[in-house]
C-alpha positions in Angstrom: -53.2 -40.1 -15.7 -50.7 -38.1 -13.8 -48.4 -40.8 -14.3 -48.6 -40.4 -18.0 -48.0 -36.6 -17.7 -45.1 -37.6 -16.0 -43.7 -39.8 -18.7 -44.5 -37.2 -21.4 -42.3 -34.5 -19.9 -39.4 -36.7 -18.7 -37.6 -36.2 -22.2 -38.0 -32.4 -21.9 -36.4 -32.3 -18.7 -33.4 -34.7 -19.8 -33.0 -32.5 -22.9 -33.1 -29.0 -20.7 -30.4 -30.8 -18.1 -28.6 -31.7 -21.2 -28.7 -28.0 -22.2 -27.6 -26.6 -19.0 -24.7 -29.1 -18.3 -23.3 -28.2 -21.8 -23.6 -24.7 -20.9 -22.0 -25.2 -17.5 -19.1 -27.1 -19.7 -18.5 -24.3 -22.1 -18.7 -21.6 -19.0 -15.9 -23.8 -17.2 -13.6 -23.8 -20.5 -13.8 -20.3 -21.3 -12.9 -19.7 -17.5 -10.0 -21.6 -17.5 -9.0 -20.2 -21.0 -9.2 -16.8 -19.5 -7.4 -17.7 -16.2 -4.6 -19.5 -17.9 -4.3 -16.1 -20.1 -4.1 -13.6 -17.3 -1.0 -12.0 -16.0 -2.7 -12.1 -12.5 -3.0 -15.2 -10.1 -6.1 -16.6 -9.6 -7.1 -18.9 -6.9 -10.6 -20.4 -6.3 -10.3 -21.9 -2.4 -12.7 -23.2 0.2 -12.2 -21.3 3.3 -8.4 -20.9 2.7 -7.8 -24.1 0.6 -6.9 -24.0 -2.7 -9.2 -26.1 -5.0 -8.1 -24.5 -8.5 -5.4 -22.0 -9.5 -3.9 -20.8 -12.9 -0.1 -20.9 -14.0 0.2 -17.4 -13.3 -0.1 -18.3 -9.4 1.8 -21.1 -9.4 4.7 -19.2 -10.9 4.2 -15.9 -8.3 4.9 -18.2 -5.7 7.6 -20.6 -7.6 5.4 -23.8 -7.0 4.4 -26.1 -9.7 0.3 -25.8 -10.4 -0.1 -29.4 -9.1 1.5 -28.3 -6.0 -0.7 -25.5 -5.2 -4.0 -27.4 -5.5 -5.0 -28.4 -2.1 -2.7 -25.8 -0.2 -4.1 -23.6 2.5 -3.3 -19.6 2.6 -1.5 -19.9 5.6 1.3 -21.5 3.8 1.9 -19.3 1.3 1.7 -16.1 3.3 3.1 -14.0 6.3 1.3 -14.6 9.6 0.0 -11.0 9.5 -1.2 -11.2 6.2 -3.0 -14.8 6.9 -4.8 -13.3 10.0 -6.1 -10.4 7.5 -7.2 -13.0 4.8 -8.9 -15.3 7.4 -10.8 -12.2 8.7 -11.4 -11.2 5.0 -13.0 -14.6 4.2 -15.3 -14.8 7.3 -16.5 -11.2 6.6 -16.8 -11.6 2.8 -14.8 -8.5 2.4 -14.7 -7.9 -1.4 -12.6 -4.6 -1.3 -8.8 -4.5 -2.6 -6.2 -5.0 0.0 -2.6 -5.9 0.3 -0.7 -8.7 1.8 2.5 -10.3 2.2 3.1 -13.6 0.1 5.8 -16.2 0.6 7.4 -18.1 -2.1 8.4 -21.5 -2.2 11.9 -20.6 -1.6 11.3 -18.8 1.5 11.5 -14.9 -0.2 8.5 -12.6 0.2 6.8 -10.2 -1.9 3.9 -7.2 -1.6 0.7 -8.2 -3.6 -2.4 -6.7 -4.0 -5.5 -8.9 -3.4 -9.2 -8.9 -4.0 -11.8 -11.9 -3.3 -15.3 -12.5 -4.1 -17.7 -15.5 -3.3 -19.9 -17.2 -5.8 -21.7 -20.7 -5.4 -20.6 -23.6 -7.4 -22.1 -26.9 -7.4 -24.2 -25.9 -4.0 -21.0 -25.0 -2.4 -19.8 -21.3 -1.3 -16.3 -21.0 -2.7 -13.9 -17.7 -3.1 -12.3 -16.5 -6.4 -9.2 -14.7 -5.2 -7.3 -12.4 -7.8 -3.5 -11.7 -6.6 -1.1 -9.1 -8.2 2.2 -8.8 -7.5 2.6 -5.1 -6.9 6.6 -5.4 -5.3 8.0 -3.1 -8.3 5.4 -0.6 -7.6 6.2 -0.7 -3.8 9.8 -0.1 -4.8 9.2 2.6 -7.0 7.0 4.2 -4.6 9.6 4.1 -2.1 12.4 5.3 -4.8 10.3 8.2 -5.7 9.4 9.2 -2.0 13.4 9.2 -1.2 14.0 11.2 -4.4 11.5 13.8 -3.2 12.8 14.0 0.4 16.7 14.5 -0.8 15.2 17.1 -3.6 13.3 19.0 -0.5 16.4 18.6 1.9 18.6 20.2 -1.0 16.6 23.1 -1.6 15.5 23.8 1.9 19.3 23.6 3.1 21.3 25.2 0.3 23.1 28.3 1.0 21.9 29.8 -2.1 18.4 31.3 -2.4 16.2 29.9 -5.0 12.9 31.3 -6.2 10.7 31.4 -8.8 8.4 33.9 -10.6 5.6 34.3 -13.4 5.8 36.3 -16.2 4.5 39.1 -14.5 7.3 39.3 -11.7 5.1 37.7 -9.2 7.3 35.6 -6.6 5.6 31.6 -6.9 8.2 29.8 -4.6 11.1 30.7 -2.3 13.5 28.5 -0.6 14.0 29.3 3.4 17.7 30.3 2.7 16.3 33.4 1.3 15.5 34.9 4.7 19.5 34.8 5.1 19.9 37.1 2.2 16.4 39.6 2.1 15.2 39.0 5.9 12.0 38.0 4.9 10.6 34.5 5.6 9.6 32.1 2.7 5.9 33.1 3.4 6.8 36.7 3.2 8.6 36.6 0.3 6.3 34.9 -2.1 3.8 38.1 -1.1 6.2 40.6 -2.4 6.9 41.9 -6.0 10.0 42.6 -7.6 10.0 46.1 -7.2 9.7 45.9 -3.3 13.0 44.5 -3.3 15.1 46.5 -5.8 15.9 50.2 -6.4 14.1 51.8 -9.4 17.4 52.1 -11.2 17.8 48.3 -10.8 14.0 47.5 -11.9 14.3 49.3 -15.0 17.6 47.7 -15.8 15.6 44.4 -15.4 12.8 45.9 -17.8 15.8 46.2 -20.5 17.2 43.1 -20.1 13.7 41.2 -19.8 12.4 42.9 -23.1 16.0 41.9 -24.7 15.2 38.1 -23.2 11.8 38.2 -24.7 12.8 39.5 -28.2 15.2 36.4 -28.2 12.7 34.4 -27.4 10.6 35.1 -30.5 13.9 33.6 -32.7 13.6 30.2 -33.9 17.2 29.3 -33.4 17.0 30.6 -29.5 19.1 28.5 -26.7 16.3 26.9 -24.5 18.8 26.4 -21.8 20.3 29.9 -21.6 20.4 31.7 -18.5 21.7 35.5 -17.5 23.9 36.1 -14.6 23.1 39.4 -12.8 25.0 41.7 -10.0 22.9 44.4 -8.0 21.6 45.1 -4.6 19.0 43.9 -2.8 16.8 45.9 -0.5 16.4 44.1 2.7 13.5 43.8 5.0 15.1 45.9 7.5 16.1 48.7 4.8 19.7 47.8 4.5 21.2 46.7 1.3 22.6 43.6 0.4 25.2 42.7 -3.0 23.8 39.7 -4.8 24.6 37.8 -8.4 21.5 36.1 -9.4 21.4 33.5 -12.0 18.2 33.8 -14.1 16.8 30.6 -16.7 13.2 30.6 -18.2 10.7 28.2 -16.9 9.2 26.4 -19.8 6.0 24.3 -20.4 5.7 21.1 -22.5 5.9 23.4 -25.5 9.0 25.0 -24.4 7.2 28.3 -24.0 8.6 30.5 -21.1 5.7 30.7 -18.4 7.8 32.0 -15.7 11.6 32.7 -14.3 13.9 30.3 -12.0 16.4 32.2 -9.8 19.5 31.2 -8.2 21.0 34.1 -5.7 24.0 34.2 -3.7 25.3 36.8 -1.4 28.1 38.4 -2.7 28.8 41.2 -0.6 31.8 40.3 1.1 33.2 40.1 -2.5 32.1 43.5 -3.4 33.6 44.9 -0.4 36.6 42.8 -1.0 36.8 44.6 -4.8 36.2 47.9 -3.4 39.2 47.4 -0.7 41.5 46.0 -3.2 42.9 48.8 -4.2 43.7 50.0 -0.4 44.7 46.9 0.2 47.1 46.7 -2.8 48.8 49.6 -1.7 48.7 48.0 1.6 50.0 44.4 0.2 53.5 45.6 -0.6 54.1 46.9 2.8 52.8 43.7 4.6 54.6 41.3 2.1 57.7 43.1 2.7 57.7 42.4 6.3 56.2 38.7 6.0 57.7 35.7 7.3 56.4 33.6 3.9 57.4 33.9 0.5 54.9 35.9 -1.4 55.4 35.5 -5.4 53.2 37.5 -8.1 53.1 35.7 -11.5 51.8 36.8 -15.0 50.1 34.8 -17.4 53.4 34.3 -18.9 54.4 32.2 -15.7 57.0 35.2 -15.3 57.8 36.5 -11.8 56.9 40.1 -11.4 57.1 40.6 -7.9 59.0 38.5 -4.9 59.3 39.8 -1.4 62.5 39.9 0.7 61.7 36.7 2.7 62.8 34.4 -0.8 66.9 35.2 0.5 66.1 34.3 3.9 64.6 31.1 3.4 66.1 29.8 -0.1 69.2 32.0 -0.5 68.1 34.0 -3.4 67.8 37.6 -4.0 64.6 38.9 -5.0 66.1 41.3 -7.5 67.8 38.2 -9.0 64.2 36.5 -9.5 62.6 39.0 -11.4 61.3 37.9 -15.0 62.5 34.1 -14.5 59.9 31.3 -14.9 58.1 30.7 -11.8 58.6 26.6 -12.3 62.4 27.2 -12.4 62.8 26.1 -8.6 60.2 23.3 -8.5 60.7 19.6 -7.8 60.0 17.7 -11.3 57.5 15.5 -9.4 55.1 18.6 -8.3 55.5 20.2 -12.2 52.5 18.4 -13.1 49.9 19.3 -10.5 51.2 22.8 -10.2 51.2 23.4 -14.1 47.5 22.4 -13.6 46.3 24.6 -10.9 48.2 27.8 -12.7 46.3 27.0 -15.3 42.9 26.6 -13.7 43.5 30.0 -12.2 44.3 32.0 -15.2 41.4 30.5 -17.2 38.5 31.0 -15.0 38.0 34.3 -12.8 36.0 32.4 -10.5 38.6 29.7 -9.8 38.7 29.0 -5.8 41.9 29.2 -3.8 44.2 26.8 -4.8 46.2 24.9 -2.0 48.8 22.2 -2.3 52.2 21.2 -0.7 55.3 21.6 -3.1 59.0 21.2 -3.1 61.5 24.1 -4.1 65.1 24.0 -4.6 67.3 25.7 -1.9 70.6 27.7 -3.4 72.6 24.9 -1.5 70.6 22.3 -3.5 68.7 20.7 -0.8 64.7 20.8 -1.1 62.1 22.6 1.2 58.6 21.6 1.7 56.1 24.7 1.3 52.6 24.8 1.9 51.6 26.9 -1.5 48.2 29.1 -1.6 47.7 30.4 -5.0 44.5 32.9 -5.9 44.0 35.0 -9.1 44.0 38.6 -9.2 40.6 39.9 -11.3 40.3 43.3 -12.7 37.4 43.9 -15.4 36.5 40.2 -15.5 40.1 39.3 -16.4 42.7 37.6 -14.8 45.6 39.7 -14.7 47.8 37.8 -12.3 48.2 35.0 -9.9 49.8 35.7 -6.2 51.2 32.8 -4.3 52.0 32.7 -0.6 54.8 30.1 0.2 55.1 29.1 4.0 57.8 26.7 4.8 57.0 24.0 6.5 59.9 21.6 6.1 60.4 21.4 10.0 56.7 20.5 10.5 56.7 18.0 7.8 59.7 16.1 9.1 58.0 16.2 12.5 54.7 14.6 11.1 57.0 12.3 9.2 58.3 11.1 12.6 54.6 11.1 14.1 53.4 9.0 11.3 55.8 6.5 11.6 55.5 6.0 15.4 51.6 6.2 14.6 51.3 3.3 12.0 49.3 1.1 14.3 47.3 3.9 15.6 46.4 4.8 11.9 45.4 1.1 11.4 43.2 1.1 14.2 41.7 4.4 13.3 40.8 3.5 9.8 38.7 0.8 11.2 36.9 3.0 13.9 33.0 3.7 12.9 33.3 7.4 13.3 35.8 10.2 11.8 39.0 10.7 13.3 41.5 13.5 12.0 44.8 15.5 13.3 45.5 18.9 12.4 48.1 21.9 12.7 47.2 24.5 15.1 46.6 27.6 14.4 46.6 26.6 10.8 43.7 23.9 11.2 45.6 21.9 8.2 44.5 18.3 7.9 47.5 16.2 8.9 46.1 12.8 9.7 42.8 11.3 8.9 40.7 7.8 8.7 39.0 6.1 5.5 35.7 7.2 7.3 36.3 10.9 6.4 36.8 10.0 2.5 33.6 7.5 2.5 31.0 9.3 4.4 32.1 12.8 2.8 33.0 11.0 -0.7 36.4 12.7 -1.2 39.6 10.4 -2.2 42.8 11.2 -0.5 44.5 13.2 -3.1 41.3 15.8 -2.8 41.5 15.7 0.9 45.2 16.2 1.0 46.2 19.9 1.8 42.9 21.1 2.9 42.0 23.0 6.2 39.6 21.1 8.7 37.4 24.1 8.0 37.3 23.6 4.4 34.0 21.2 4.6 32.1 22.8 7.3 28.5 24.4 6.3 29.4 28.8 6.0 27.1 29.4 8.6 28.4 27.2 11.1 32.1 28.4 10.5 32.3 31.1 13.1 31.1 28.6 15.4 33.5 26.0 14.7 36.4 28.2 15.0 35.3 29.5 18.4 35.2 25.8 19.5 38.8 25.2 18.2 39.9 27.7 20.4 38.0 26.4 23.3 39.8 23.0 22.6 43.1 24.7 22.5 42.5 26.6 26.0 40.6 24.1 27.9 42.0 20.8 26.4 38.6 19.3 25.1 35.3 20.4 23.9 32.6 18.8 22.1 29.3 19.9 19.8 27.1 19.1 16.8 28.3 20.3 13.5 27.3 19.6 9.8 30.1 18.8 6.9 29.3 19.4 3.7 30.2 16.0 1.4 31.3 16.3 -2.1 28.1 16.0 -3.7 27.0 19.2 -1.7 24.5 17.6 1.0 25.4 18.3 4.5 26.1 15.5 7.5 25.5 16.1 10.9 28.3 14.8 13.3 28.8 14.8 17.0 32.5 15.7 17.8 34.9 16.0 20.4 38.2 18.1 19.9 40.9 17.5 22.0 44.4 19.3 22.3 47.6 17.6 21.2 51.2 18.9 21.4 54.3 17.4 20.3 57.9 18.9 20.1 56.6 22.3 20.8 54.2 22.1 18.1 50.1 22.3 18.5 47.4 20.4 17.4 44.1 19.0 17.9 42.3 15.7 17.5 38.8 15.4 16.3 36.8 12.4 16.8 33.4 12.5 15.2 30.2 10.5 14.9 27.8 10.5 12.0 24.6 11.2 13.5 22.1 11.4 10.4 20.2 8.1 11.3 19.6 9.6 15.1 18.6 13.0 13.4 16.0 11.1 10.9 15.0 9.1 13.8 14.0 12.1 15.8 12.2 13.6 13.2 10.2 10.3 12.1 9.7 9.7 16.0 8.0 13.2 16.1 6.1 13.0 12.9 4.8 8.9 14.1 4.2 10.4 17.8 2.0 13.3 16.2 0.4 11.1 13.3 -0.3 8.3 16.1 -1.9 11.0 18.1 -4.0 12.4 15.6 -5.3 8.8 14.7 -6.0 7.8 18.3 -7.8 11.2 18.8 -10.2 10.6 15.7 -10.5 6.8 15.4 -13.7 5.1 16.3 -12.0 2.3 18.6 -11.2 3.2 22.1 -7.4 3.8 22.8 -5.8 4.1 26.4 -2.4 4.1 27.7 -1.5 2.8 31.0 1.8 2.6 32.9 3.1 -0.3 34.5 0.8 -0.1 37.7 -2.2 0.2 35.9 -2.9 3.5 36.4 -3.9 5.4 33.1 -2.1 8.2 31.6 -4.0 8.8 28.3 -7.4 8.1 26.6 -8.9 8.8 23.3 -11.6 11.0 23.0 -13.6 7.9 21.6 -13.3 6.6 25.1 -14.8 9.7 26.9 -17.6 9.6 24.5 -18.4 6.1 25.2 -18.1 6.1 28.9 -18.7 9.6 29.7 -15.5 9.9 31.9 -12.9 12.1 31.3 -9.0 11.7 31.8 -8.9 13.2 35.2 -11.9 11.2 36.2 -10.9 7.8 35.3 -7.4 8.5 37.2 -9.1 8.8 40.2 -11.7 5.8 39.8 -10.3 2.4 40.5 -11.2 -0.5 38.1 -13.9 -1.9 40.4 -15.6 1.1 39.9 -15.6 0.9 36.1 -15.7 -3.1 35.3 -18.2 -5.5 36.5 -17.5 -8.0 39.3 -16.8 -10.9 36.7 -15.2 -8.7 34.0 -12.6 -7.5 37.2 -11.9 -10.7 38.1 -11.5 -11.6 34.6 -8.9 -8.7 33.9 -6.9 -9.2 37.4 -6.5 -13.0 36.3 -5.1 -11.7 32.6 -2.9 -9.3 34.1 -1.4 -11.6 36.5 -0.7 -14.4 34.1 -0.4 -12.9 30.7 1.2 -9.6 31.4 3.6 -11.2 33.7 4.4 -13.5 31.2 5.0 -10.9 28.3 6.9 -8.7 30.4 9.5 -11.6 31.0 9.4 -12.4 27.8 12.0 -10.7 24.6 11.0 -7.8 22.7 9.7 -10.0 19.9 7.0 -11.3 21.9 3.6 -10.4 20.9 0.7 -10.7 23.2 -2.3 -12.1 21.2 -4.8 -12.7 23.6 -7.8 -10.4 23.7 -10.6 -10.1 26.9 -14.0 -9.1 26.3 -15.1 -7.4 29.5 -18.2 -5.2 30.8 -17.6 -1.5 31.5 -19.9 0.4 33.5 -20.6 3.7 31.9 -21.0 6.9 33.9 -24.9 7.2 33.5 -25.0 3.3 34.7 -25.0 1.5 31.2 -23.2 -2.0 30.9 -21.2 -2.1 27.8 -19.2 -5.1 26.3 -15.9 -3.9 24.9 -13.2 -6.5 23.4 -9.9 -5.4 24.6 -6.5 -6.2 23.6 -2.8 -5.3 25.0 0.5 -4.7 24.0 3.7 -2.9 25.3 5.2 0.5 24.3 9.1 -0.2 24.4 12.2 2.1 24.5 14.6 1.6 21.8 16.3 -1.1 23.9 13.1 -3.2 23.8 12.2 -2.0 27.6 8.7 -2.0 28.4 7.6 1.6 29.1 3.6 1.2 29.4 0.6 -0.6 28.2 -1.0 0.2 25.4 -5.0 -0.8 25.2 -7.1 -1.1 22.3 -10.9 -1.4 22.8 -14.0 -1.9 20.5 -17.5 -1.9 21.6 -19.6 -5.2 20.8 -22.4 -4.9 23.0 -24.6 -5.3 20.0 -22.8 -8.4 18.9 -22.9 -9.8 22.4 -26.9 -9.2 22.6 -26.9 -10.9 18.8 -24.9 -13.9 20.4 -27.3 -14.3 23.6 -30.1 -13.9 21.2 -29.0 -16.7 18.9 -27.9 -19.0 21.6 -31.6 -18.9 23.0 -33.0 -19.6 19.3 -30.4 -22.6 18.8 -31.3 -23.7 22.6 -35.1 -23.6 21.7 -34.4 -25.2 18.5 -32.6 -28.2 19.8 -35.6 -28.5 22.7 -37.9 -28.8 19.8 -35.7 -31.3 17.8 -35.0 -33.5 21.5 -38.7 -33.3 22.0 -39.8 -34.6 18.0 -41.7 -37.6 17.8 -39.7 -37.9 14.7 -36.1 -39.0 14.4 -33.9 -36.1 13.7 -30.2 -36.5 13.3 -27.4 -34.0 12.3 -25.1 -35.5 9.8 -21.9 -34.3 7.6 -21.9 -35.7 3.7 -19.9 -38.8 4.6 -22.7 -39.8 7.0 -20.9 -39.1 10.4 -23.6 -38.3 13.2 -23.1 -34.6 15.0 -26.7 -34.8 16.4 -29.3 -37.5 17.2 -32.5 -36.9 19.3 -34.1 -39.6 21.6 -36.6 -40.8 19.1 -33.6 -41.9 16.9 -31.7 -43.8 19.7 -35.4 -45.5 20.2 -35.9 -46.2 16.7 -32.3 -47.9 16.5 -32.5 -49.5 20.1 -29.4 -47.9 21.3 -29.1 -46.3 24.9 -26.8 -43.4 23.9 -25.7 -41.1 20.9 -22.1 -42.4 21.7 -23.4 -46.0 21.1 -24.8 -45.2 18.1 -21.7 -43.4 16.8 -19.5 -46.2 17.4 -21.8 -48.7 15.4 -20.6 -48.7 11.8 -23.3 -47.6 9.2 -22.6 -50.9 7.5 -23.8 -52.8 10.5 -26.9 -50.3 11.1 -28.2 -50.8 7.3 -29.5 -53.8 5.5 -27.1 -54.7 2.6 -29.6 -53.5 0.1 -29.8 -50.2 2.1 -26.2 -49.7 2.5 -25.6 -50.1 -1.2 -27.9 -47.2 -1.8 -26.2 -45.3 1.0 -23.0 -45.6 -0.8 -24.7 -44.2 -4.0 -26.1 -41.3 -2.2 -22.8 -40.3 -0.6 -20.8 -40.4 -3.8 -23.1 -38.1 -5.4 -22.7 -35.5 -2.2 -19.3 -35.8 -2.6 -19.0 -34.8 -6.0 -21.3 -31.8 -5.3 -24.3 -33.4 -7.0 -28.0 -33.1 -5.4 -28.8 -36.3 -3.8 -32.7 -37.1 -3.3 -34.5 -35.3 -0.6 -37.0 -37.8 0.0 -36.2 -41.8 0.0 -37.0 -44.9 2.1 -34.3 -47.3 3.8 -34.2 -50.5 6.0 -32.4 -50.4 9.3 -31.2 -53.1 11.7 -31.6 -52.3 15.3 -29.3 -53.2 17.9 -31.2 -56.2 18.4 -31.1 -57.2 15.1 -35.0 -56.4 14.3 -35.0 -54.9 10.8 -37.1 -51.9 10.7 -38.2 -49.5 7.4 -38.0 -46.1 7.7 -39.5 -43.1 5.6 -36.4 -40.4 5.2 -36.8 -36.7 4.7 -33.1 -35.3 3.9 -32.5 -31.1 3.6 -29.4 -29.0 4.0 -28.9 -26.8 6.8 -26.4 -24.5 8.7 -25.2 -26.0 12.0 -23.2 -24.0 14.4 -21.7 -22.0 11.2 -21.2 -25.0 9.2 -23.4 -26.8 5.9 -24.5 -30.1 7.2 -27.5 -32.2 6.5 -30.7 -32.6 8.5 -32.6 -36.2 8.5 -35.7 -36.8 9.8 -36.9 -40.4 10.1 -40.5 -41.7 10.4 -40.6 -45.8 11.4 -43.3 -47.0 8.6 -42.5 -50.9 9.5 -46.1 -51.3 10.7 -47.3 -49.8 7.3 -45.2 -51.7 5.4 -46.4 -54.8 7.2 -49.8 -53.8 6.5 -49.4 -53.0 2.6 -47.6 -56.3 2.8 -50.6 -58.4 4.4 -52.9 -56.4 1.8 -51.0 -57.5 -1.1 -51.0 -61.0 -0.1 -54.9 -61.1 0.2 -55.1 -59.2 -2.9 -52.9 -62.1 -4.8 -55.3 -64.7 -3.3 -58.3 -63.3 -4.7 -56.8 -62.8 -7.9 -55.8 -66.3 -7.9 -59.3 -67.4 -7.0 -60.9 -65.2 -9.7 -58.5 -66.2 -12.1 -59.3 -70.2 -11.0 -63.0 -69.2 -11.6 -62.8 -67.5 -15.1 -61.0 -70.8 -16.2 -63.6 -73.2 -15.1 -66.3 -70.9 -16.6 -64.3 -70.4 -19.5 -64.0 -74.3 -20.1 -68.2 -74.4 -19.8 -68.1 -71.9 -22.6 -65.9 -73.9 -24.9 -68.0 -76.9 -24.3 -70.8 -75.2 -25.3 -70.0 -73.4 -28.0 -66.4 -74.3 -29.5 -66.1 -72.6 -32.3 -66.9 -69.1 -30.7 -64.9 -69.4 -27.6 -62.0 -70.3 -29.4 -62.2 -67.3 -31.8 -63.1 -65.0 -28.6 -59.9 -66.5 -26.9 -57.6 -65.7 -30.0 -58.8 -62.5 -29.8 -58.2 -61.8 -26.4 -54.3 -62.8 -27.0 -54.2 -60.6 -30.0 -55.2 -57.7 -27.8 -53.4 -58.3 -24.9 -50.1 -58.6 -27.6 -51.3 -55.6 -28.7 -50.9 -53.8 -25.2 -48.0 -55.5 -24.5 -46.5 -53.9 -27.6 -47.7 -50.7 -26.7 -46.0 -50.9 -23.3 -48.9 -50.7 -21.3 -48.7 -51.2 -17.7 -49.4 -54.7 -16.7 -52.6 -54.2 -14.8 -54.1 -52.5 -18.0 -52.8 -55.6 -19.9 -54.4 -58.2 -17.0 -57.9 -56.0 -17.5 -57.7 -57.0 -21.3 -57.3 -60.8 -20.4 -59.9 -60.4 -17.9 -62.4 -58.5 -20.3 -62.1 -61.8 -22.6 -62.9 -64.2 -20.0 -66.0 -62.3 -18.9 -67.0 -62.1 -22.6 -67.2 -65.8 -22.5 -68.8 -66.2 -18.8 -71.5 -63.8 -20.5 -72.2 -66.1 -23.2 -73.2 -68.8 -20.8 -76.1 -67.0 -19.4 
């Protein structure tokens, strides 16, 4: 009855399996379509070996898809990233992380990875999804650099910058505000406007603010308009300072005013100058009359309105003759274009800075003299009324400079290739005579923009007085050095370490400046301080143990986690020898490590990485023994020289206890297998023997497992059993489940054939998925079954003969009935055969007919 039920259920099982297989194929096709359409790279791997991947992954690494299959993750990642990937595989880490991929052409890129395990056809695989985030990383880097440049600009700009809300509450102030009003940034933003100005000024502010709010209500208002104010600020010490403030509204995304941005400039000096202008004007004529330089005043029509007597002494013309003539009357034609542009700039803009240049003027005798020209505008009621020009005859100096330049052509070539800056300056004018290309490159000016300038023109205003004193020290002592900041063309300061040297030729005094850009050094110092602070913060708060030793193995620093774990503070550890905090075996292991590995690392280049770690037993202050996994590396100086030893530790006591427990468990398991009366073998999918107990050797008749391994499977099986083994192996290699119970026939070492009943089960052995195979020798049972079958067959033949004899007798007695019964019996057997009844049932029908005939005899 049980066999009949099994037969009736079989079609249903086949139908279910077909549906499952169809569903699996549909799922695989859907996964393939999704993976091919994805922009991310997708890989399915088995312990790091890629077994499936999509086109996006192949494009990402520059390989053909067929090349990717079978590749190991180690070949497409940097060593550091592969180490991390391998750890995540073993720990089944399923959170996103970042790594460095290596393309086929050797280039690298930053990628985001996430992996998850899944079971496929009785195999545990991992699906990894990769995304190229190089562009995002570059964008983040650019943003950080942009933010840093903006911060440096606002923190170091000379003018003060502030913002307020619409109620005049300060919301931000740059550090330079301190130089103007004497308040720090934190103090400044707690103040209100009325605390920084006189009541009259505050009322004036209110009127102008009301005007601006009225303008804000207009539809045609200028959203970028600004207003410039001049007023006095009240400083923290009660003194007053004149400032010029440019105010602009801050707006939200709807262009509504939400606050104000102010840029404040100290104009106290300018205001004082204006106040003194009248007095200076009176004194000007007296000084001009006595000046050794030519002084000219020119009106907007470019006509000379004043010229001092020095023109007669230098150029031979009387001052009276020059009144009303065009200022360009004596100018060299080649200088006309640049001088005209300078005059136009001075007359068109009241804020035009002082214009400096070198020009040539004609002497009364027809020769040309070279002058250093300094021109500035005279402003009255916000209108340029005139331009005053100071002309200094530098003909002799220029001739000397020309000779000097001719003599030093080789030196100039050399100087232009110096890594630092170089310039030659006149004294006491401090004017640049010669400079190398590095000045132009670093500061961003071209040759024409530098020509005629003073060496101090690019010094930060707050450092100008210090620099002037340093120049005097150079001329007095012959040499001096200092650190200064020069302002580049784009406005950002560049720090230099400069050395000045006195230089004289033909009774003329000069000084040479040689400087080195120390921007990188400054940045390195900042980064080093920041890195040290971050590192100490990290070390003080991390759970792992951190300590630092000098090269004599004396401890100089421990993280709080060390003190918490061992119970000793730094001072106590300094006084303890290593044998007090390490067990005897661990002390010996540590000494062996330091005498071999550390000495090797000391002699190696700075790029050498010490990758070996130690597992040591530490003795706590309270007597407890803890296992700690230790790793060591060098802390080096900028030249790569080792300064100290960095130790990193992790408490692995629980892990060691688990490992010991697991080891004992495995030993007990192996002992039970070794003593089992049944044959037990651990094998791979292809049949390779990993372990075999004594009973297996007895079954096969071999003396050792090595002898068993050296004998091929084909020689250990009968031909029929070996063919069946090949079929089972192919199924396992395809990932299909094989039978868990079957019988095999083996050939012993002595040639005897034995029959075995086999039970097979998948297990994990030493961390790997293998097969446990249990063998029971059923040779004697098979022999007994064969003997029993032979007896039954003999008995069946005897009964058949007896029945045939009796049947013949029955036919002789009643031929008609016997023939009829025989035909009926044969028909019944034919029907049973058509119904596919078992052979024993068909034979029973035949037997029943014969017995029926025998019954008639009686």
